[in-house]
C-alpha positions as CSV (number, residue, x, y, z in Angstrom):
1,X,-0.1,-0.2,0.2
2,X,1.4,3.4,-1.0
3,X,2.5,5.7,1.9
4,X,0.8,8.7,0.0
5,X,-2.3,10.2,1.7
6,X,-3.3,12.1,-1.4
7,X,-1.8,12.1,-5.0
8,X,-2.5,14.5,-7.7
9,X,-1.7,12.3,-11.0
10,X,-1.5,14.8,-14.2
11,X,-4.4,17.4,-13.5
12,X,-4.9,20.4,-15.2
13,X,-7.6,23.1,-14.6
14,X,-8.6,25.8,-16.8
15,X,-10.9,28.9,-16.3
16,X,-12.3,31.2,-18.9
17,X,-12.6,34.8,-18.3
18,X,-14.3,36.5,-21.1
19,X,-12.3,35.6,-24.6
20,X,-9.2,34.6,-22.8
21,X,-8.6,31.1,-21.1
22,X,-6.5,30.7,-18.0
23,X,-4.6,27.6,-17.4
24,X,-4.5,27.6,-13.6
25,X,-2.7,24.3,-13.6
26,X,-1.0,22.3,-16.4
27,X,-0.1,18.7,-16.1
28,X,0.7,18.6,-12.4
29,X,1.5,15.3,-10.3
30,X,2.2,15.4,-6.9
31,X,2.0,13.0,-3.9
32,X,1.9,13.9,-0.1
33,X,3.1,11.4,2.2
34,X,1.8,10.5,5.8
35,X,2.9,12.5,8.5
36,X,4.5,15.1,6.1
37,X,4.1,18.7,6.3
38,X,4.4,20.4,2.6
39,X,4.4,24.1,2.1
40,X,3.3,25.3,-1.5
41,X,4.7,28.5,-2.6
42,X,4.5,30.8,-5.8
43,X,3.6,34.2,-7.0
44,X,0.0,35.4,-7.5
45,X,-1.3,33.6,-10.3
46,X,0.9,30.3,-10.1
47,X,-1.7,27.9,-9.3
48,X,-1.4,27.7,-5.5
49,X,-5.0,28.3,-4.6
50,X,-6.3,26.0,-7.4
51,X,-4.3,23.4,-6.3
52,X,-5.4,23.7,-2.6
53,X,-9.3,23.6,-3.9
54,X,-8.5,20.6,-5.8
55,X,-6.8,18.8,-3.4
56,X,-9.6,19.8,-0.9
57,X,-12.0,18.2,-3.0
58,X,-13.6,21.7,-3.3
59,X,-13.5,21.6,-7.2
60,X,-12.6,19.0,-9.8
61,X,-9.8,19.1,-12.2
62,X,-10.4,19.5,-16.3
63,X,-7.9,16.4,-16.9
64,X,-6.3,14.0,-14.5
65,X,-7.2,12.5,-11.5
66,X,-6.8,12.7,-7.5
67,X,-6.9,9.9,-5.0
68,X,-7.5,10.4,-1.3
69,X,-6.0,7.3,0.7
70,X,-5.9,5.2,-2.5
71,X,-9.6,6.0,-3.3
72,X,-10.1,7.6,-6.8
73,X,-12.2,10.8,-6.5
74,X,-13.0,11.7,-10.1
75,X,-16.2,9.6,-10.2
76,X,-17.9,10.3,-7.0
77,X,-21.2,12.2,-6.7
78,X,-21.5,15.7,-5.0
79,X,-22.9,14.0,-1.9
80,X,-20.1,11.4,-1.7
81,X,-17.6,14.4,-2.1
82,X,-19.2,16.2,0.5
83,X,-18.9,13.0,3.0
84,X,-15.3,12.5,2.0
85,X,-14.4,16.0,3.1
86,X,-16.3,16.0,6.2
87,X,-14.4,12.7,7.2
88,X,-11.2,13.0,5.8
89,X,-10.3,16.6,5.5
90,X,-9.7,19.6,7.8
91,X,-9.6,23.0,6.7
92,X,-7.7,25.8,8.5
93,X,-8.4,29.4,6.8
94,X,-6.4,32.5,6.8
95,X,-9.5,34.7,8.1
96,X,-10.4,31.8,10.8
97,X,-13.9,31.4,9.5
98,X,-15.4,31.1,13.0
99,X,-19.1,31.8,13.7
100,X,-19.5,34.9,15.7
101,X,-22.4,34.1,17.5
102,X,-21.2,30.5,18.7
103,X,-18.5,29.9,21.7
104,X,-15.1,28.4,21.0
105,X,-16.0,24.9,21.9
106,X,-19.4,25.2,19.7
107,X,-17.4,26.2,16.7
108,X,-14.7,23.4,17.4
109,X,-17.9,20.8,17.8
110,X,-19.6,21.8,14.5
111,X,-17.8,19.6,12.1
112,X,-18.6,16.7,14.6
113,X,-22.5,17.6,15.0
114,X,-22.7,17.6,11.2
115,X,-21.2,14.0,10.9
116,X,-23.5,13.1,13.7
117,X,-20.4,12.2,15.9
118,X,-20.9,14.8,18.9
119,X,-20.8,12.1,21.6
120,X,-17.3,10.9,20.5
121,X,-16.2,14.3,19.8
122,X,-16.7,15.6,23.4
123,X,-13.9,14.0,24.9
124,X,-11.7,14.6,21.6
125,X,-12.7,18.3,21.9
126,X,-11.3,18.5,25.2
127,X,-8.1,16.6,24.3
128,X,-7.4,19.1,21.6
129,X,-8.0,22.0,23.3
130,X,-5.6,21.0,26.1
131,X,-3.1,20.0,23.2
132,X,-3.5,23.8,21.7
133,X,-3.8,25.5,25.0
134,X,-7.0,26.9,24.7
135,X,-9.1,24.8,27.3
136,X,-9.5,28.0,29.6
137,X,-11.3,29.8,26.4
138,X,-13.8,27.2,25.4
139,X,-16.8,29.3,26.6
140,X,-15.7,32.5,24.8
141,X,-16.8,33.9,21.6
142,X,-14.6,34.5,19.1
143,X,-14.7,38.3,19.6
144,X,-13.2,37.6,23.1
145,X,-10.3,35.8,21.9
146,X,-6.8,37.0,20.3
147,X,-5.9,36.4,17.1
148,X,-3.9,33.5,17.9
149,X,-6.6,31.9,20.2
150,X,-8.7,32.2,17.2
151,X,-6.4,30.4,15.0
152,X,-6.0,27.7,17.5
153,X,-9.7,27.5,17.7
154,X,-9.9,27.0,13.9
155,X,-7.2,24.2,13.9
156,X,-8.9,22.5,16.8
157,X,-12.2,22.6,14.5
158,X,-10.2,21.3,11.9
159,X,-8.9,18.1,14.0
160,X,-12.4,17.4,15.5
161,X,-13.3,14.6,13.0
162,X,-9.6,13.3,13.1
163,X,-8.9,14.0,9.5
164,X,-6.4,12.3,7.4
165,X,-5.4,15.4,5.6
166,X,-5.1,19.2,7.1
167,X,-5.4,21.8,4.3
168,X,-4.0,25.2,5.4
169,X,-4.4,28.2,3.2
170,X,-2.1,31.0,4.7
171,X,-2.7,30.3,8.4
172,X,-0.5,33.0,9.8
173,X,-1.5,35.7,7.2
174,X,-3.8,37.7,9.8
175,X,-1.3,37.2,12.6
176,X,1.4,39.2,13.7
177,X,4.8,37.7,13.3
178,X,5.1,36.2,17.0
179,X,1.5,34.5,16.8
180,X,2.3,33.2,13.6
181,X,5.3,31.4,14.7
182,X,3.2,29.9,17.5
183,X,0.9,28.5,15.2
184,X,3.5,27.0,12.9
185,X,5.0,25.5,15.9
186,X,1.9,23.9,16.8
187,X,1.5,22.7,13.2
188,X,5.2,21.5,13.3
189,X,4.7,19.7,16.8
190,X,1.3,18.0,15.3
191,X,3.3,16.5,12.6
192,X,5.9,15.1,14.5
193,X,4.1,14.0,17.9
194,X,0.5,13.4,16.5
195,X,1.5,12.3,13.1
196,X,-0.7,15.0,11.5
197,X,-0.3,15.4,7.5
198,X,-0.3,19.2,6.6
199,X,-0.4,20.8,3.2
200,X,0.2,24.7,3.7
201,X,0.0,27.5,1.1
202,X,2.0,30.5,2.1
203,X,3.6,33.5,0.8
204,X,5.9,33.7,3.5
205,X,9.2,32.0,3.1
206,X,10.0,32.0,6.7
207,X,6.9,30.2,7.5
208,X,7.9,27.5,4.8
209,X,10.9,26.6,6.6
210,X,8.5,24.7,9.2
211,X,7.5,22.4,6.6
212,X,9.3,19.2,5.4
213,X,9.2,20.0,1.7
214,X,8.5,23.3,-0.1
215,X,7.0,23.1,-3.5
216,X,7.3,26.1,-5.6
217,X,4.7,26.6,-8.3
218,X,5.1,28.7,-11.5
219,X,2.6,29.0,-14.6
220,X,0.5,26.1,-13.1
221,X,3.3,23.5,-12.9
222,X,5.9,22.5,-10.2
223,X,8.9,24.7,-10.6
224,X,10.9,23.1,-8.0
225,X,10.7,20.9,-4.6
226,X,13.1,21.7,-1.7
227,X,13.6,19.4,1.1
228,X,14.0,21.6,4.3
229,X,16.1,21.6,7.5
230,X,13.2,20.5,9.3
231,X,12.9,17.2,7.0
232,X,16.8,16.7,7.8
233,X,16.1,16.8,11.5
234,X,13.2,14.6,11.8
235,X,13.8,12.0,9.2
């Protein structure tokens, strides 16, 4: 059995803007291994966000295929893709995307409630909150939390259903440098100690150094791949 959590096989994606066709991704192939932290970088228009959307099963490629834990996804129905995203993927956003009227705990528990797993998630939510250092803030609403605490709540929400893969879109983009480093250290620690698998899109070269591998995109293709010092230390 392959040790890849997710594989993109010769995927291409195009968008039509008026009379112009934009080739966002062009025959790109990529494997992400279990318990690997991968950073995706590149200039605006390089295909980073498109790649994250495709790997997150939020969109489908025009050509090629994506396999999640060995399961082909191109023939799945919309409902089947929804269930797969719910059960296998966790998302972390730059803008946190927390519901302001809910407490931190209610935000964390929301994916589990949608999946009908509230009872099992009660214990897991407490464990994750302790792990992320927000156990004392669970009854607070987002407006009562700092930026770093809100992102920790968002990470906890991404983890509540024990996903196979965490996809992070500029997770430190709205944080100051010190708080951003704390979040990156949490992700790094989770990969090493908890076996998380993380794909992170970032513009920040310093943030990317927390990953095991940096993939740089240009014009919808992989321009280069670099193993980082973190990979050397933890291999």
